[in-house]
C-alpha positions as CSV (number, residue, x, y, z in Angstrom):
1,M,29.6,74.2,-49.9
2,K,31.0,73.2,-53.3
3,R,34.7,71.9,-53.1
4,I,37.3,72.5,-55.9
5,E,40.7,70.8,-56.1
6,V,43.2,72.4,-58.3
7,V,47.1,72.7,-59.0
8,A,49.1,75.7,-59.5
9,A,52.5,76.4,-61.2
10,I,54.8,78.7,-59.7
11,I,56.8,79.2,-62.9
12,H,60.2,80.9,-62.3
13,K,62.9,82.1,-64.7
14,G,65.9,83.4,-63.0
15,D,64.8,85.8,-60.2
16,K,61.2,86.2,-61.8
17,I,57.9,84.5,-61.4
18,L,55.1,84.2,-64.0
19,A,51.8,85.9,-63.0
20,T,48.8,85.4,-65.4
21,Q,45.8,87.7,-65.4
22,R,42.3,86.0,-65.6
23,G,40.3,86.8,-68.7
24,Y,36.8,85.5,-67.7
25,G,34.4,84.8,-64.8
26,E,33.6,86.4,-61.4
27,W,37.2,87.2,-60.8
28,K,38.3,88.6,-64.2
29,D,41.3,90.7,-64.3
30,F,42.6,89.4,-61.0
31,W,46.1,87.8,-61.3
32,E,46.9,84.2,-60.5
33,F,49.4,81.3,-60.8
34,P,48.4,79.4,-64.0
35,G,46.9,75.7,-63.4
36,G,43.7,74.2,-63.1
37,K,41.5,71.4,-62.1
38,M,42.7,67.9,-61.7
39,E,41.1,65.1,-63.6
40,A,40.2,61.7,-62.4
41,G,43.3,59.4,-62.1
42,E,45.8,62.3,-62.6
43,T,48.5,63.1,-60.2
44,P,48.9,66.7,-59.3
45,E,52.1,66.8,-61.4
46,E,50.6,65.1,-64.2
47,A,47.5,67.5,-64.0
48,L,49.8,70.6,-63.8
49,R,51.9,69.4,-66.8
50,R,48.5,69.0,-68.8
51,E,47.0,72.2,-67.5
52,I,50.0,74.7,-68.4
53,W,50.1,72.9,-72.0
54,E,46.6,73.5,-72.3
55,E,46.7,77.2,-71.0
56,L,50.0,78.4,-72.2
57,E,51.1,75.8,-75.0
58,T,54.3,75.4,-72.7
59,R,56.0,72.2,-71.3
60,I,57.2,72.6,-67.8
61,V,59.3,70.9,-65.2
62,V,57.8,70.4,-62.0
63,E,60.6,70.9,-59.5
64,R,58.9,70.7,-56.1
65,F,56.0,70.8,-54.1
66,V,55.6,74.2,-52.3
67,K,52.3,74.2,-50.3
68,T,48.6,73.5,-50.1
69,I,46.2,76.4,-49.8
70,D,42.6,76.0,-48.6
71,W,40.6,78.9,-49.2
72,D,36.9,79.7,-48.8
73,Y,35.4,81.7,-51.6
74,P,31.6,82.9,-51.4
75,A,30.8,80.0,-53.8
76,F,33.0,77.4,-53.1
77,H,36.0,75.8,-50.9
78,L,39.2,75.7,-52.9
79,T,42.1,73.4,-52.2
80,M,45.1,74.6,-54.2
81,H,48.3,72.5,-54.6
82,C,51.1,74.8,-55.7
83,Y,54.4,73.5,-57.3
84,L,57.5,75.4,-58.2
85,C,58.1,74.9,-61.9
86,R,60.6,76.1,-64.8
87,V,59.7,76.2,-68.6
88,E,61.0,73.1,-70.4
89,S,60.1,74.2,-74.0
90,G,57.3,76.3,-75.5
91,C,56.2,79.9,-76.2
92,L,53.7,80.9,-73.1
93,K,51.1,81.6,-75.6
94,L,48.2,83.1,-73.6
95,K,45.2,80.8,-74.6
96,E,42.8,81.6,-71.6
97,H,44.5,84.7,-69.9
98,E,44.5,88.4,-70.6
99,A,47.9,89.1,-69.8
100,A,51.2,87.6,-68.2
101,R,54.0,89.3,-66.5
102,W,57.3,88.0,-65.0
103,L,57.5,89.6,-61.7
104,T,60.5,89.8,-59.3
105,K,59.8,89.2,-55.6
106,D,59.9,93.0,-55.2
107,D,57.2,93.4,-58.0
108,L,54.9,90.5,-56.6
109,D,52.7,93.0,-55.0
110,S,52.2,95.3,-58.1
111,V,49.2,93.3,-59.4
112,E,45.8,92.2,-57.7
113,W,46.3,88.6,-56.9
114,L,43.2,86.2,-56.1
115,P,42.6,85.8,-52.5
116,A,43.9,82.3,-52.3
117,D,47.1,83.1,-54.5
118,R,48.0,85.8,-51.8
119,D,49.0,83.2,-49.3
120,V,51.6,81.7,-52.0
121,V,53.0,85.1,-52.7
122,K,53.6,85.4,-49.2
123,E,55.4,82.2,-49.1
124,I,57.5,82.7,-52.0
125,S,58.5,86.3,-50.8
126,A,60.1,84.9,-47.9
127,Y,62.4,82.8,-50.1
128,P,65.9,83.8,-49.7
């Protein structure tokens, strides 16, 4: 089975978390934490800063590691390293996503998350 390793940003602002809606591919219209594939020689934090700049024209501060998710999709195995982040500067311009929403913990279940991202939602929903 093909293996893909990615990073994901759990971007927070106050009591809200940013969710982005995929605009392409098999999982189009599902919601996810933004991020993407790591390039050779990059640390997860470097990859995350690059990916968020490419996808959202936004600079982020990577605050801390949250968890790694391993998930088997039908066509590949995903390893996703998730980090809590905040916006440093930028405009959150959607370059690859259809939509974005700032969700409170109570609203996290209001969108259809990608299967692997659901585990992250459970984790952050448990935060005080």
